BAFI-3210 file (N, C-alpha, C; in Angstrom, 3 decimals, decimal comma, padded with zeros to 6 digits):
// residues 154
n [1|2|3|4|5|6|7|8|9|10|11|12|13|14|15|16|17|18|19|20|21|22|23|24|25|26|27|28|29|30|31|32|33|34|35|36|37|38|39|40|41|42|43|44|45|46|47|48|49|50|51|52|53|54|55|56|57|58|59|60|61|62|63|64|65|66|67|68|69|70|71|72|73|74|75|76|77|78|79|80|81|82|83|84|85|86|87|88|89|90|91|92|93|94|95|96|97|98|99|100|101|102|103|104|105|106|107|108|109|110|111|112|113|114|115|116|117|118|119|120|121|122|123|124|125|126|127|128|129|130|131|132|133|134|135|136|137|138|139|140|141|142|143|144|145|146|147|148|149|150|151|152|153|154]
n.u [000,830|001,932|003,948|002,433|001,898|-000,181|000,182|001,651|004,865|007,847|010,539|013,912|016,033|019,000|018,852|016,197|012,767|010,897|007,737|005,289|003,845|001,175|-000,077|000,081|-001,351|-003,832|-004,587|-004,799|-006,907|-009,145|-012,640|-014,135|-015,768|-018,166|-019,415|-022,194|-022,598|-021,618|-023,558|-025,870|-025,284|-024,424|-026,286|-026,432|-024,176|-020,594|-017,129|-014,276|-011,136|-007,998|-005,328|-002,330|-000,450|-001,470|-002,224|-000,067|000,235|000,163|-002,109|-005,706|-006,725|-004,565|-004,551|-007,083|-006,684|-004,628|-005,966|-007,919|-006,843|-005,252|-006,729|-006,743|-006,876|-009,445|-012,225|-013,479|-016,258|-017,169|-016,512|-018,133|-020,689|-020,706|-020,532|-022,900|-024,853|-024,272|-024,770|-027,502|-028,329|-028,668|-027,393|-024,394|-021,724|-020,449|-017,135|-014,394|-011,329|-008,734|-006,040|-004,335|-006,733|-007,558|-009,564|-008,947|-009,870|-012,763|-015,094|-017,423|-018,141|-018,710|-018,679|-017,280|-014,402|-013,411|-011,227|-010,760|-011,644|-014,131|-014,136|-015,765|-016,432|-017,453|-020,781|-023,018|-022,947|-020,323|-019,488|-020,007|-017,959|-015,561|-012,489|-012,423|-011,962|-012,039|-012,013|-011,379|-010,326|-007,950|-006,711|-007,483|-006,507|-008,856|-012,320|-015,435|-018,899|-021,805|-024,948|-027,840|-029,334|-027,465|-025,472|-026,804|-027,015|-024,459]
n.v [-001,177|001,238|001,516|002,104|004,762|005,915|006,972|009,177|010,464|008,776|009,502|008,959|007,383|006,340|002,957|002,770|003,630|006,372|007,454|010,042|010,229|011,029|010,649|007,885|007,029|008,115|006,505|004,031|004,544|004,811|004,411|001,161|-000,620|-003,083|-006,146|-005,846|-003,127|-002,898|-004,457|-002,928|-000,335|-000,849|-002,358|-003,363|-004,758|-005,301|-004,547|-005,053|-003,906|-005,034|-003,823|-002,246|-000,767|001,210|003,270|004,869|006,440|009,643|011,063|010,946|010,069|008,558|006,573|005,367|004,418|002,529|000,762|-000,209|-002,194|-005,482|-007,654|-010,336|-012,683|-012,898|-014,902|-016,167|-016,616|-014,985|-012,457|-012,564|-012,624|-010,105|-008,444|-009,204|-008,280|-005,529|-004,969|-005,249|-002,900|-002,284|-000,542|000,823|-001,070|-000,864|000,164|-000,313|000,636|-000,666|-000,760|-002,740|-002,898|-000,262|002,163|003,834|004,834|005,321|004,265|004,074|001,086|000,829|-000,545|-003,128|-003,837|-006,275|-007,753|-005,501|-003,040|-000,545|002,450|005,026|008,255|007,988|007,372|008,955|007,026|006,479|008,218|007,134|005,312|006,677|007,445|005,260|001,924|-001,225|-004,213|-007,265|-009,694|-012,431|-013,464|-013,342|-010,616|-009,260|-008,835|-009,826|-009,273|-010,064|-008,812|-010,701|-011,688|-011,476|-013,169|-015,607|-015,850|-016,482]
n.w [000,000|000,802|-001,112|-003,326|-003,282|-001,881|000,635|000,186|-000,930|-000,019|002,296|001,977|004,237|004,830|004,326|004,711|004,022|004,817|005,912|006,241|009,370|009,932|007,463|007,028|009,252|008,585|006,415|007,718|009,432|007,898|007,285|007,309|004,842|003,889|002,372|002,520|002,102|-000,510|-001,880|-001,382|-002,434|-004,997|-006,767|-009,338|-009,761|-009,432|-009,970|-008,477|-008,527|-007,624|-007,684|-007,297|-008,774|-010,684|-008,964|-008,458|-010,669|-012,243|-013,269|-013,398|-015,837|-016,806|-014,853|-015,275|-017,868|-017,458|-015,750|-017,397|-018,904|-018,933|-017,917|-018,573|-017,137|-016,209|-016,528|-019,673|-019,637|-017,568|-018,565|-020,832|-019,622|-018,344|-020,618|-021,931|-020,135|-020,143|-022,834|-022,898|-021,989|-019,265|-017,725|-016,164|-014,509|-011,193|-010,738|-008,803|-007,636|-005,699|-003,315|-001,139|000,174|000,426|-001,015|-003,998|-006,401|-008,383|-010,871|-013,609|-015,158|-018,362|-020,743|-022,885|-024,766|-026,413|-024,268|-022,918|-020,592|-020,661|-019,198|-017,343|-015,821|-012,403|-011,140|-008,742|-006,754|-005,979|-003,976|-001,472|-001,207|-001,416|000,085|001,826|003,205|001,656|002,219|000,598|001,031|000,523|-002,720|-006,226|-008,490|-008,809|-007,999|-008,632|-008,966|-010,519|-011,746|-010,961|-013,212|-015,318|-014,416|-014,534|-017,281|-018,068]
ca.u [000,000|002,812|004,641|001,503|001,852|-001,360|000,607|002,589|006,211|008,683|011,851|014,900|016,994|019,807|018,125|014,774|011,866|010,086|006,514|004,729|003,002|-000,251|-000,611|-000,084|-002,460|-005,081|-004,949|-005,199|-008,154|-010,277|-013,747|-014,179|-017,068|-018,200|-020,251|-023,558|-022,563|-021,515|-024,861|-026,836|-024,912|-024,102|-027,160|-026,210|-022,967|-019,362|-015,822|-013,270|-009,770|-007,049|-004,022|-001,784|000,450|-002,040|-002,396|001,108|000,196|-000,102|-003,420|-006,842|-006,799|-003,546|-005,018|-008,167|-006,100|-003,924|-006,936|-008,740|-006,100|-004,631|-007,708|-006,758|-007,167|-010,889|-012,691|-014,282|-017,681|-017,444|-016,508|-019,334|-021,846|-020,666|-020,877|-024,319|-025,636|-024,060|-025,454|-028,946|-028,527|-029,134|-026,599|-023,013|-021,308|-019,524|-015,741|-013,727|-009,919|-008,183|-004,715|-004,330|-008,075|-007,891|-010,152|-008,288|-010,490|-014,036|-015,516|-018,510|-017,747|-019,820|-018,600|-016,106|-013,840|-012,637|-010,956|-010,468|-012,787|-014,398|-014,443|-016,194|-016,540|-018,454|-022,015|-023,028|-022,712|-018,944|-019,248|-020,041|-016,715|-014,405|-011,794|-012,732|-011,293|-012,977|-011,244|-012,023|-009,626|-006,913|-007,195|-007,139|-006,452|-010,180|-013,451|-016,559|-020,241|-022,694|-026,386|-028,282|-029,730|-026,255|-024,788|-027,528|-026,740|-023,148]
ca.v [000,000|002,396|001,625|002,611|006,214|006,419|007,728|010,195|010,030|008,530|010,134|007,905|007,573|005,135|001,939|002,820|004,623|006,924|008,117|010,937|009,468|011,374|010,072|006,441|006,911|008,404|005,293|002,981|004,891|004,914|003,516|-000,101|-000,989|-004,518|-006,680|-005,304|-001,812|-003,153|-004,910|-001,833|000,797|-001,313|-003,510|-003,877|-005,554|-004,536|-005,059|-004,470|-004,144|-005,021|-003,619|-001,005|000,004|002,426|004,326|005,749|007,275|011,037|011,597|010,020|009,483|007,504|005,485|004,666|003,698|001,357|-000,166|-000,774|-003,300|-006,462|-008,530|-011,597|-013,822|-012,977|-015,965|-015,828|-016,617|-013,790|-011,331|-012,720|-012,224|-008,646|-007,870|-009,479|-007,366|-004,170|-004,863|-005,148|-001,518|-002,213|000,492|000,434|-001,726|-000,084|-000,256|000,246|000,251|-000,665|-001,306|-003,062|-002,654|001,166|002,612|005,030|005,314|004,737|004,533|003,248|000,183|001,055|-001,405|-003,975|-003,923|-007,494|-007,903|-004,165|-002,419|000,848|003,083|006,428|008,845|007,260|008,027|009,400|005,883|006,397|009,047|006,244|004,547|007,577|007,573|004,125|000,646|-002,236|-005,462|-008,373|-010,932|-012,860|-014,026|-012,752|-009,151|-008,732|-009,433|-009,428|-009,800|-009,631|-008,818|-012,103|-012,060|-011,640|-014,356|-016,756|-015,945|-017,133]
ca.w [000,000|000,846|-002,399|-004,341|-003,199|-001,172|001,817|-000,267|-001,291|001,159|002,417|002,181|005,329|004,723|003,546|005,065|003,448|005,898|005,476|007,254|010,300|009,811|006,223|007,260|010,208|007,871|005,666|008,667|010,121|006,968|007,641|006,572|004,282|003,594|001,298|002,599|001,455|-001,950|-002,388|-001,294|-003,286|-006,362|-007,018|-010,695|-009,742|-009,237|-010,350|-007,588|-009,018|-006,515|-008,313|-006,764|-009,628|-011,267|-007,966|-008,522|-011,869|-011,905|-013,616|-013,406|-017,180|-016,863|-013,990|-015,978|-018,996|-016,921|-015,172|-018,471|-019,504|-018,049|-017,273|-019,322|-016,261|-015,966|-017,421|-020,847|-019,292|-016,759|-019,509|-021,646|-018,819|-018,200|-021,916|-022,156|-019,314|-020,637|-024,127|-022,660|-021,519|-017,881|-017,058|-015,872|-013,275|-010,373|-010,822|-007,629|-007,603|-004,338|-003,045|000,287|000,691|000,396|-002,276|-004,534|-007,632|-008,767|-012,245|-014,128|-016,235|-019,294|-021,908|-023,089|-026,114|-026,219|-022,835|-022,394|-019,938|-020,998|-017,916|-017,385|-014,488|-011,614|-010,741|-007,342|-005,868|-005,519|-002,780|-000,300|-001,164|-001,414|001,363|002,703|002,944|001,185|002,174|-000,112|001,366|-000,416|-003,973|-007,515|-008,508|-009,070|-007,304|-009,470|-008,723|-011,572|-011,499|-011,028|-014,574|-016,125|-013,921|-015,068|-018,719|-018,238]
c.u [000,881|003,519|003,740|001,418|000,662|-001,012|001,623|003,935|007,056|009,945|012,827|015,836|017,810|019,102|016,624|014,037|010,931|008,902|006,019|003,685|001,523|-000,866|-000,858|-001,255|-003,801|-005,534|-005,486|-006,546|-009,336|-011,396|-013,780|-015,616|-017,025|-019,153|-021,666|-023,633|-022,458|-022,871|-025,872|-026,531|-024,693|-024,967|-026,978|-025,022|-021,746|-018,155|-014,838|-011,904|-008,818|-005,640|-003,492|-001,003|-000,197|-002,218|-001,237|001,056|-000,348|-001,531|-004,497|-006,956|-005,776|-003,958|-006,103|-007,638|-005,407|-004,899|-007,861|-008,144|-005,682|-005,584|-007,831|-007,093|-008,636|-011,447|-013,515|-015,747|-018,061|-017,483|-017,761|-020,559|-021,875|-021,086|-022,353|-025,181|-025,490|-024,776|-026,963|-029,308|-029,137|-028,388|-025,246|-022,875|-020,440|-018,129|-015,009|-012,303|-009,395|-006,740|-004,655|-005,671|-008,482|-008,392|-009,405|-008,924|-011,810|-014,380|-016,762|-017,945|-018,915|-019,778|-017,339|-015,696|-012,891|-012,460|-010,585|-011,752|-012,921|-014,919|-014,781|-016,240|-017,658|-019,703|-021,932|-022,790|-021,314|-018,676|-019,241|-018,690|-015,466|-013,802|-012,060|-011,783|-012,371|-012,222|-012,035|-011,306|-008,603|-007,536|-006,707|-007,053|-007,789|-011,211|-014,681|-017,846|-021,137|-024,139|-026,875|-028,665|-028,512|-025,517|-025,460|-027,235|-025,412|-023,294]
c.v [001,250|002,607|002,185|004,128|006,767|007,207|008,799|009,589|009,840|009,397|009,016|008,314|006,293|004,152|001,972|003,895|005,080|007,691|009,007|010,170|009,767|010,795|008,564|006,215|007,168|007,202|004,218|003,277|005,090|003,982|002,295|-000,363|-002,468|-004,866|-006,113|-003,930|-001,967|-003,535|-003,765|-000,736|000,409|-002,516|-004,122|-004,818|-004,666|-005,300|-004,338|-004,891|-004,017|-004,973|-002,261|-000,158|001,232|003,569|005,317|006,715|008,660|011,479|010,516|009,332|008,357|006,302|004,681|003,858|002,423|000,319|-000,783|-002,047|-004,322|-007,406|-009,857|-012,800|-013,892|-013,962|-015,414|-015,688|-015,418|-012,560|-011,374|-012,223|-010,716|-007,979|-008,034|-008,483|-005,925|-003,952|-004,731|-003,800|-001,429|-001,130|-000,049|-000,381|-000,746|-000,684|000,462|-000,273|000,397|-001,130|-001,522|-002,815|-001,190|001,556|003,862|005,558|004,598|005,129|003,713|002,397|000,184|000,172|-002,236|-003,860|-005,097|-007,712|-006,576|-003,586|-000,981|001,504|004,546|006,963|008,156|008,095|008,427|008,275|005,920|007,216|008,207|005,552|005,419|007,657|006,438|002,966|-000,362|-003,554|-006,571|-009,690|-011,314|-013,371|-013,267|-011,232|-008,506|-009,507|-008,915|-010,065|-009,202|-009,605|-010,252|-012,539|-012,313|-012,897|-015,630|-016,960|-016,647|-018,550]
c.w [000,000|-000,485|-003,494|-004,337|-002,440|000,092|001,442|-000,622|-000,042|001,142|002,734|003,306|005,401|003,812|003,771|004,272|004,561|005,320|006,598|008,067|010,087|008,538|006,376|008,216|009,523|007,050|006,602|009,316|009,169|007,413|006,727|006,129|003,934|002,477|001,332|001,928|-000,058|-002,532|-002,410|-002,320|-004,746|-006,728|-008,406|-010,759|-009,598|-009,727|-009,443|-008,108|-007,836|-007,101|-007,889|-007,723|-010,267|-010,261|-008,008|-009,690|-011,544|-012,168|-013,583|-014,765|-017,321|-016,013|-014,696|-017,147|-018,519|-016,385|-016,216|-019,040|-018,453|-017,336|-018,003|-018,453|-015,838|-016,989|-018,587|-020,463|-018,440|-017,658|-020,398|-020,878|-018,616|-019,503|-022,245|-021,400|-019,798|-021,967|-023,974|-022,069|-020,127|-017,115|-016,662|-014,592|-012,496|-010,528|-009,696|-007,605|-006,177|-004,360|-001,536|000,943|000,682|-000,988|-002,746|-005,813|-007,844|-010,186|-012,540|-015,245|-017,210|-020,525|-021,916|-024,546|-026,084|-024,728|-022,182|-021,806|-020,417|-019,717|-018,111|-015,955|-013,710|-011,369|-009,269|-006,333|-005,256|-004,259|-001,505|-000,112|-001,065|-000,003|002,338|002,425|002,595|001,092|001,493|000,143|000,316|-001,719|-005,177|-007,434|-008,869|-008,258|-008,042|-008,957|-009,786|-011,075|-011,712|-012,433|-015,448|-015,695|-014,451|-016,558|-018,982|-017,865]
res [m|l|a|s|g|l|a|g|s|p|r|r|q|g|r|a|l|l|y|e|t|h|r|v|a|a|l|a|s|r|p|v|l|g|a|a|t|l|r|r|e|c|p|r|g|w|f|v|a|r|r|g|e|p|a|r|l|a|t|r|a|d|q|l|s|a|l|s|e|g|w|d|d|v|s|f|w|t|m|f|a|m|g|y|d|l|d|r|s|r|g|p|f|a|f|i|a|t|v|g|g|c|v|y|l|g|a|d|l|v|g|l|q|g|r|r|l|v|l|a|d|p|g|p|w|f|e|v|f|r|g|t|r|l|p|t|g|p|g|r|p|w|h|i|r|l|h|e|d|a|a|r|a|a]
***
């Protein structure tokens, strides 16, 4: 989490990297949200990206570009179900980017171009997630839940 830049830039002291205490404390004290909040705020489904490297990028556009790519390990059937649901114009999925459980970016997943995600600015739903932690436990670099109709289609 620290290497992602969420606590600012470190100061090197010998071999150690030192971070400002108040920034690290602010990350640790973020409110924790859970699955119930995801279900309530994102009834259409969600895609939680657990990749820290885009958090270091300077601009939101660069972050979105980096997060749009690199999902080759998401199964064909999951991508098919997301595409099916998006094609039926049910609206976007919530896209939440985290590192170490800390939310650093939100977007609306509005389409797919092959295995590339098409991301847009988030709707008002993201205000609930801004500045929080959303632990999803160990596992893949993504956590996806589709709307029940889309999941049945896959």
